C-alpha positions as CSV (number, residue, x, y, z in Angstrom):
1,X,-28.4,-16.9,8.6
2,X,-27.3,-13.9,7.4
3,X,-23.7,-12.8,6.5
4,X,-21.9,-10.6,8.9
5,X,-19.7,-8.0,7.2
6,X,-16.9,-9.2,9.1
7,X,-17.1,-12.4,7.6
8,X,-17.4,-11.0,4.0
9,X,-14.5,-8.6,4.8
10,X,-12.5,-11.3,5.6
11,X,-13.3,-13.5,2.8
12,X,-12.6,-10.3,0.6
13,X,-9.0,-9.9,2.0
14,X,-8.0,-13.2,2.4
15,X,-8.6,-13.5,-1.4
16,X,-6.7,-10.6,-2.4
17,X,-3.4,-11.8,-4.3
18,X,-1.3,-8.3,-2.8
19,X,-2.2,-9.0,0.5
20,X,-1.8,-13.0,0.7
21,X,1.5,-12.1,-0.7
22,X,2.6,-10.2,2.4
23,X,0.9,-11.8,5.2
24,X,-0.5,-15.1,3.7
25,X,-3.7,-15.8,6.2
26,X,-2.3,-14.1,9.1
27,X,-5.4,-11.0,9.5
28,X,-7.1,-11.7,12.9
29,X,-9.8,-10.4,14.5
30,X,-9.4,-7.8,17.3
31,X,-5.6,-8.2,18.3
32,X,-2.6,-10.6,17.7
33,X,-2.5,-13.9,18.4
34,X,-0.2,-14.5,20.9
35,X,1.7,-17.2,18.3
36,X,1.3,-14.9,15.5
37,X,3.9,-14.7,13.2
38,X,5.0,-11.2,11.8
39,X,4.1,-9.2,9.4
40,X,0.1,-9.4,10.3
41,X,-2.9,-7.8,10.0
42,X,-5.6,-6.8,12.6
43,X,-9.3,-5.6,12.1
44,X,-11.9,-4.6,14.5
45,X,-15.6,-2.7,13.5
46,X,-15.0,0.8,15.7
47,X,-18.7,2.0,15.0
48,X,-21.5,1.5,12.8
49,X,-23.9,4.2,11.1
50,X,-26.8,2.9,10.3
51,X,-29.0,5.3,8.3
52,X,-32.9,6.2,8.7
53,X,-35.6,8.1,6.7
54,X,-37.0,11.2,8.1
55,X,-39.5,8.7,10.2
56,X,-37.1,6.8,11.5
57,X,-37.2,3.6,9.1
58,X,-34.5,1.7,8.1
59,X,-33.0,2.2,4.8
60,X,-31.1,-1.1,5.3
61,X,-27.7,1.0,4.5
62,X,-25.3,0.6,7.1
63,X,-22.1,2.1,7.1
64,X,-19.5,0.4,9.5
65,X,-15.8,2.2,10.5
66,X,-13.0,-0.7,10.5
67,X,-9.7,-0.4,12.1
68,X,-6.9,-2.3,10.6
69,X,-3.5,-2.6,12.4
70,X,-1.0,-3.5,10.3
71,X,2.2,-5.1,12.4
72,X,5.6,-5.5,11.3
73,X,9.3,-6.0,12.7
74,X,10.3,-3.4,10.0
75,X,8.1,-0.2,8.9
76,X,9.4,-0.7,5.1
77,X,7.0,-3.7,5.1
78,X,4.7,-2.1,7.3
79,X,4.4,0.7,4.5
80,X,4.1,-1.9,1.8
81,X,1.4,-3.6,3.5
82,X,-0.9,-0.7,4.4
83,X,-0.2,0.5,0.7
84,X,-1.5,-3.0,-0.4
85,X,-4.4,-2.8,2.2
86,X,-5.1,0.5,0.4
87,X,-5.2,-0.9,-3.0
88,X,-7.2,-3.8,-1.9
89,X,-10.3,-1.5,-0.3
90,X,-10.0,2.5,-0.9
91,X,-12.9,3.3,-3.5
92,X,-13.9,-0.3,-3.4
93,X,-17.6,-1.1,-4.6
94,X,-18.5,-4.0,-6.0
95,X,-18.6,-7.6,-4.2
96,X,-17.1,-8.7,-0.6
97,X,-17.8,-12.2,0.0
98,X,-21.9,-12.0,-0.6
99,X,-22.1,-9.0,0.6
100,X,-22.2,-6.4,-2.4
101,X,-20.3,-2.7,-0.9
102,X,-21.1,0.4,-2.5
103,X,-18.0,2.0,-1.4
104,X,-15.2,1.9,1.1
105,X,-13.3,5.2,1.8
106,X,-10.6,5.6,3.8
107,X,-10.5,7.7,7.3
108,X,-7.3,7.7,9.3
109,X,-4.1,6.6,9.0
110,X,-1.6,6.7,11.9
111,X,1.7,5.4,12.2
112,X,3.3,4.4,15.5
113,X,5.0,1.3,17.4
114,X,4.1,-1.1,19.9
115,X,6.9,-0.8,21.8
116,X,5.0,-4.5,23.8
117,X,5.5,-6.2,20.6
118,X,8.2,-4.4,19.7
119,X,7.1,-4.1,16.4
120,X,6.0,-1.3,13.8
121,X,1.9,-0.5,14.1
122,X,0.3,1.2,11.2
123,X,-3.6,2.2,12.3
124,X,-5.7,2.3,9.2
125,X,-9.8,3.0,9.2
126,X,-12.1,2.8,6.4
127,X,-15.8,2.9,6.0
128,X,-17.9,0.4,4.1
129,X,-21.2,1.1,2.8
130,X,-23.5,-2.0,2.3
131,X,-27.1,-3.1,2.3
132,X,-28.0,-4.9,5.1
């Protein structure tokens, strides 16, 4: 059975002391759980680039792009969580769960609010290079 990058990423984030102090285990795949307590983080894979050789053979290198959404009732708290996420991910290379990453790079940061949930929402994208 192969390990999915999503599982490795979640394991890595849950083990991070700074993130854990701010959101505990409230890190959800795809969307905010209906019963979720704020603040929280969601994550989802946006796309995946798989690097091929000139003869179209797989090199095994995958570069998925993940979107993280930080939700909080307070903007300052959302900023603090985004900073903890940045400290944990930006430029990181090494063990992530049972996988080894070759580097995590920032791609996008956007601040907005979710009027339906009446919370601040920070959208942050990272690419993660790893061997499949």
